[in-house]
Kinemage of the C-alpha trace (Angstrom):
@kinemage 1
@onewidth
@group {chain A} dominant
@subgroup {mainchain}
@vectorlist {calphas} color= white
{ca met a 1} P 77.588 146.738 67.884
{ca arg a 2} L 79.157 146.365 71.246
{ca ile a 3} L 76.688 147.194 74.000
{ca leu a 4} L 78.807 148.045 77.377
{ca thr a 5} L 76.060 147.931 80.376
{ca ile a 6} L 77.080 148.627 84.089
{ca gly a 7} L 75.867 147.834 87.550
{ca asp a 8} L 74.184 149.797 90.030
{ca val a 9} L 76.209 152.373 90.787
{ca cys a 10} L 76.394 152.763 94.607
{ca ser a 11} L 77.530 156.223 96.372
{ca pro a 12} L 79.459 158.923 95.332
{ca ser a 13} L 82.816 156.340 95.896
{ca gly a 14} L 81.105 154.322 93.278
{ca val a 15} L 80.214 157.062 90.743
{ca thr a 16} L 83.731 158.267 91.509
{ca ala a 17} L 85.013 154.630 90.444
{ca leu a 18} L 82.500 154.780 87.096
{ca ile a 19} L 84.547 157.611 86.191
{ca arg a 20} L 87.844 156.282 86.697
{ca leu a 21} L 87.583 153.199 84.734
{ca leu a 22} L 84.842 153.562 82.437
{ca pro a 23} L 86.716 155.837 79.941
{ca lys a 24} L 89.134 152.666 79.892
{ca leu a 25} L 86.410 149.797 79.325
{ca lys a 26} L 84.414 151.539 76.755
{ca arg a 27} L 88.553 151.058 75.000
{ca glu a 28} L 89.178 147.955 75.615
{ca phe a 29} L 85.777 146.392 74.618
{ca leu a 30} L 85.539 148.820 71.702
{ca ala a 31} L 81.802 149.993 73.277
{ca asp a 32} L 79.908 151.514 70.949
{ca ala a 33} L 76.583 152.126 73.553
{ca val a 34} L 76.559 152.264 77.406
{ca ile a 35} L 74.142 151.826 79.982
{ca val a 36} L 74.832 152.400 83.211
{ca asn a 37} L 71.828 151.643 86.263
{ca gly a 38} L 72.106 155.028 88.570
{ca glu a 39} L 69.483 154.835 90.768
{ca asn a 40} L 72.300 154.869 93.790
{ca ser a 41} L 74.838 157.141 92.660
{ca ala a 42} L 73.442 159.675 95.185
{ca leu a 43} L 74.506 160.621 98.642
{ca gly a 44} L 71.996 159.546 101.112
{ca asn a 45} L 70.611 157.014 97.830
{ca gly a 46} L 68.483 157.434 95.309
{ca ile a 47} L 70.088 160.205 92.224
{ca thr a 48} L 70.729 163.873 91.751
{ca lys a 49} L 70.928 166.058 88.632
{ca gln a 50} L 74.591 166.322 89.426
{ca ser a 51} L 75.219 162.343 90.057
{ca ala a 52} L 73.447 161.671 86.827
{ca met a 53} L 75.799 164.443 85.007
{ca asp a 54} L 79.083 162.456 86.846
{ca ile a 55} L 77.621 159.686 85.413
{ca phe a 56} L 77.281 161.450 82.333
{ca ser a 57} L 80.742 162.378 81.916
{ca ala a 58} L 82.289 159.320 82.865
{ca gly a 59} L 80.655 158.127 79.925
{ca ala a 60} L 77.425 156.874 79.971
{ca asp a 61} L 74.774 157.325 77.202
{ca val a 62} L 71.881 156.444 79.044
{ca ile a 63} L 71.476 155.778 82.519
{ca thr a 64} L 68.411 153.935 83.899
{ca gly a 65} L 66.502 153.295 87.385
{ca gly a 66} L 65.221 151.785 89.564
{ca asn a 67} L 62.945 151.722 92.706
{ca his a 68} L 64.539 154.153 94.413
{ca thr a 69} L 64.893 156.744 91.429
{ca leu a 70} L 61.515 158.843 92.781
{ca arg a 71} L 63.321 159.100 95.875
{ca arg a 72} L 64.416 162.538 95.869
{ca pro a 73} L 61.876 164.936 94.496
{ca glu a 74} L 64.632 167.632 93.734
{ca val a 75} L 65.791 165.245 90.205
{ca phe a 76} L 62.310 165.536 89.022
{ca pro a 77} L 62.942 168.208 86.978
{ca phe a 78} L 66.027 166.559 85.147
{ca leu a 79} L 63.736 163.578 84.754
{ca asp a 80} L 61.682 165.557 82.299
{ca glu a 81} L 64.230 167.234 80.621
{ca asn a 82} L 66.676 164.516 79.510
{ca pro a 83} L 65.159 162.041 77.821
{ca phe a 84} L 68.319 159.492 78.593
{ca val a 85} L 67.581 159.841 82.135
{ca leu a 86} L 65.122 156.737 82.817
{ca arg a 87} L 63.405 155.316 85.630
{ca pro a 88} L 61.114 152.270 85.493
{ca his a 89} L 58.088 152.721 82.815
{ca asn a 90} L 55.807 150.469 84.684
{ca ile a 91} L 55.928 152.484 88.046
{ca glu a 92} L 53.071 155.065 87.621
{ca ala a 93} L 54.462 158.520 88.272
{ca asp a 94} L 54.149 162.103 86.571
{ca val a 95} L 57.942 162.920 85.885
{ca gly a 96} L 60.151 161.167 83.756
{ca arg a 97} L 60.037 158.114 81.244
{ca gly a 98} L 60.828 154.530 80.988
{ca tyr a 99} L 61.858 154.210 77.735
{ca cys a 100} L 64.820 156.273 75.173
{ca leu a 101} L 65.711 156.370 71.404
{ca leu a 102} L 69.884 156.447 71.492
{ca asp a 103} L 70.375 157.695 67.724
{ca leu a 104} L 74.187 155.932 67.098
{ca gly a 105} L 74.891 156.936 63.511
{ca ser a 106} L 74.777 154.192 61.644
{ca thr a 107} L 72.652 152.719 64.037
{ca asn a 108} L 69.884 153.054 66.837
{ca leu a 109} L 69.405 151.644 70.037
{ca ala a 110} L 66.525 151.725 72.548
{ca val a 111} L 66.615 151.041 76.001
{ca ile a 112} L 63.343 150.565 78.128
{ca asn a 113} L 63.269 150.623 81.933
{ca leu a 114} L 61.017 148.096 83.968
{ca ser a 115} L 60.134 147.143 87.794
{ca gly a 116} L 60.059 143.620 88.883
{ca gln a 117} L 57.216 143.157 91.347
{ca ile a 118} L 58.193 140.407 93.750
{ca tyr a 119} L 59.882 141.409 96.671
{ca leu a 120} L 59.965 144.484 95.638
{ca glu a 121} L 60.827 147.510 97.936
{ca arg a 122} L 58.490 150.809 97.126
{ca ala a 123} L 58.120 149.837 93.563
{ca asn a 124} L 54.603 149.731 93.471
{ca ala a 125} L 54.872 148.535 89.909
{ca gln a 126} L 52.583 147.254 87.504
{ca asn a 127} L 53.159 144.156 85.104
{ca pro a 128} L 56.366 144.314 83.638
{ca phe a 129} L 55.508 141.999 80.845
{ca leu a 130} L 52.616 144.294 79.524
{ca ala a 131} L 54.674 146.990 80.144
{ca ala a 132} L 57.550 145.284 77.367
{ca asp a 133} L 54.915 144.384 75.270
{ca glu a 134} L 54.178 147.729 75.009
{ca leu a 135} L 57.456 149.455 75.019
{ca ile a 136} L 58.511 146.818 72.697
{ca glu a 137} L 55.850 147.984 69.878
{ca lys a 138} L 56.463 151.771 70.249
{ca ala a 139} L 60.035 150.982 69.818
{ca lys a 140} L 59.691 149.200 66.547
{ca ser a 141} L 57.265 152.028 65.540
{ca asp a 142} L 60.049 154.115 65.934
{ca gly a 143} L 62.182 151.895 64.191
{ca ala a 144} L 64.414 150.992 67.005
{ca lys a 145} L 67.295 148.200 65.144
{ca asn a 146} L 68.334 147.244 68.429
{ca ile a 147} L 66.167 146.978 71.731
{ca val a 148} L 67.772 146.449 75.570
{ca val a 149} L 65.809 146.148 78.916
{ca asp a 150} L 66.971 146.609 82.265
{ca phe a 151} L 65.228 144.971 84.499
{ca his a 152} L 65.157 146.035 87.840
{ca ala a 153} L 63.902 142.749 89.962
{ca glu a 154} L 64.592 141.333 93.471
{ca ala a 155} L 63.484 137.917 92.411
{ca thr a 156} L 65.897 135.652 90.326
{ca ser a 157} L 62.770 133.816 89.141
{ca glu a 158} L 61.102 137.052 87.583
{ca lys a 159} L 64.226 138.048 85.737
{ca lys a 160} L 64.597 134.755 84.032
{ca ala a 161} L 60.926 134.591 82.888
{ca leu a 162} L 60.994 137.965 81.829
{ca gly a 163} L 64.053 136.909 79.969
{ca tyr a 164} L 63.071 134.111 78.207
{ca tyr a 165} L 59.698 135.920 77.438
{ca leu a 166} L 61.599 137.892 75.166
{ca asp a 167} L 63.990 135.770 73.674
{ca gly a 168} L 63.935 136.852 70.101
{ca thr a 169} L 62.099 139.679 70.425
{ca val a 170} L 64.739 142.112 71.730
{ca thr a 171} L 68.770 142.649 71.944
{ca ala a 172} L 69.452 142.377 75.244
{ca val a 173} L 67.652 141.703 79.139
{ca phe a 174} L 69.975 142.298 81.875
{ca gly a 175} L 68.682 142.620 85.446
{ca thr a 176} L 69.733 144.921 88.228
{ca his a 177} L 69.169 145.621 91.594
{ca thr a 178} L 70.740 143.258 93.719
{ca his a 179} L 73.951 144.180 93.128
{ca ile a 180} L 75.479 140.999 92.923
{ca gln a 181} L 76.685 139.712 89.819
{ca thr a 182} L 75.190 136.262 88.847
{ca ser a 183} L 77.608 133.488 86.655
{ca asp a 184} L 74.674 133.351 84.445
{ca ala a 185} L 75.498 135.788 80.863
{ca gln a 186} L 74.296 133.989 77.636
{ca val a 187} L 73.293 134.336 74.634
{ca leu a 188} L 69.138 132.678 74.530
{ca pro a 189} L 67.448 130.228 72.020
{ca asn a 190} L 66.274 132.864 69.789
{ca gly a 191} L 69.097 135.317 69.772
{ca thr a 192} L 68.395 137.549 73.052
{ca gly a 193} L 71.482 137.875 75.757
{ca tyr a 194} L 71.057 137.572 78.986
{ca ile a 195} L 72.554 138.244 82.301
{ca thr a 196} L 70.261 138.073 85.895
{ca asp a 197} L 72.003 140.776 87.597
{ca leu a 198} L 75.113 142.823 86.238
{ca gly a 199} L 76.234 143.389 89.885
{ca met a 200} L 77.632 146.520 91.520
{ca thr a 201} L 79.759 149.445 91.519
{ca gly a 202} L 80.548 150.756 94.529
{ca pro a 203} L 82.313 149.937 98.423
{ca glu a 204} L 83.428 146.606 97.798
{ca asn a 205} L 83.606 145.647 102.054
{ca ser a 206} L 79.923 146.234 102.176
{ca val a 207} L 76.330 144.744 102.339
{ca leu a 208} L 75.043 146.566 99.240
{ca gly a 209} L 77.208 149.518 99.477
{ca val a 210} L 76.414 150.185 102.582
{ca lys a 211} L 78.355 149.285 106.402
{ca lys a 212} L 78.159 146.065 106.721
{ca glu a 213} L 77.990 146.734 110.518
{ca ile a 214} L 74.722 148.759 110.130
{ca ile a 215} L 73.022 145.879 107.669
{ca ile a 216} L 73.953 142.879 110.502
{ca asn a 217} L 72.695 144.710 113.401
{ca arg a 218} L 69.526 145.841 111.097
{ca leu a 219} L 68.922 141.551 110.297
{ca lys a 220} L 70.295 140.887 114.118
{ca tyr a 221} L 68.372 143.003 116.147
{ca ala a 222} L 66.011 144.740 113.951
{ca asp a 223} L 68.340 148.082 114.787
{ca gln a 224} L 66.826 151.036 112.616
{ca ser a 225} L 69.927 152.900 112.281
{ca lys a 226} L 70.548 155.461 109.410
{ca phe a 227} L 72.240 153.342 105.914
{ca glu a 228} L 75.682 154.434 105.535
{ca phe a 229} L 77.641 153.841 102.504
{ca ala a 230} L 81.113 151.991 102.727
{ca ser a 231} L 84.371 153.105 101.920
{ca gly a 232} L 87.767 151.335 100.525
{ca arg a 233} L 88.445 149.775 97.488
{ca cys a 234} L 85.205 149.359 95.318
{ca ile a 235} L 84.097 147.031 92.204
{ca leu a 236} L 82.853 147.534 89.204
{ca ser a 237} L 80.408 145.246 87.235
{ca gly a 238} L 78.904 144.800 84.007
{ca cys a 239} L 78.402 142.923 81.306
{ca leu a 240} L 79.442 143.585 77.254
{ca phe a 241} L 76.977 142.469 74.166
{ca glu a 242} L 77.935 141.726 70.888
{ca thr a 243} L 75.169 141.956 68.217
{ca asp a 244} L 75.278 141.205 64.723
{ca asn a 245} L 74.708 144.071 63.029
{ca lys a 246} L 72.510 142.768 60.129
{ca thr a 247} L 69.659 140.840 62.100
{ca ser a 248} L 70.555 142.713 65.908
{ca lys a 249} L 70.932 139.493 67.443
{ca cys a 250} L 73.259 139.105 69.981
{ca ile a 251} L 76.254 136.534 69.378
{ca ser a 252} L 77.699 136.528 72.912
{ca ala a 253} L 77.182 138.074 76.290
{ca thr a 254} L 80.506 138.832 78.815
{ca ser a 255} L 80.386 139.546 82.049
{ca phe a 256} L 83.596 141.475 84.138
{ca thr a 257} L 84.568 142.615 87.007
{ca arg a 258} L 86.801 145.321 87.890
{ca phe a 259} L 88.499 146.277 91.005
{ca ile a 260} L 90.181 150.309 91.798
{ca asp a 261} L 91.326 151.105 95.419
């Protein structure tokens, strides 16, 4: 099985880049399932029903979220209606879910969405290790043959620790949130695919998708100007996890980056 994972889609231009590139990537990688983090896909941050539908139209099977998923109340009904748009399970909320089971015919795939606790703005997350235990037990009781975790977290140490904690228990763990792809795509000792962060899908000449001048002024002068997404050439980053169909162990983890004007 080939599981294609795409880093945080940031801004409408990131959504446009995804729409243009993802169909080609699915063919290139012979992907059986596609998971896309879309928590920053809407204009002005967060996610909306429209930005989610655009991501699905590009070819995503599951959309995962993060600390900005619940920023826009207008998306709440859609989070309840669509089981394949997730928000972190360990963020307390009365809407949405952090787990889904995707039926792929000859096999299935459970997707778990969790939030980190360290340095993460707006998260107020509960313990992700205990939340992972809870949802992995559910996935196994649901008959899941493959289990993948999107860990939306700031601290690399927290991500790596969860990866090792789940090694041999799930098929893959990938990190999101920092928008910077890490160079550590690997298969951990007990057969779990891992990467600390997938990276970003959005404007390349930016700071996390935002106009660089705004971020520089905020950091240098404490200027609280409203964030604006950057424009120009976009980057799309992600990782392909290939699994053994018999054992559901990961046999390779390959990160990649593409550019589009």
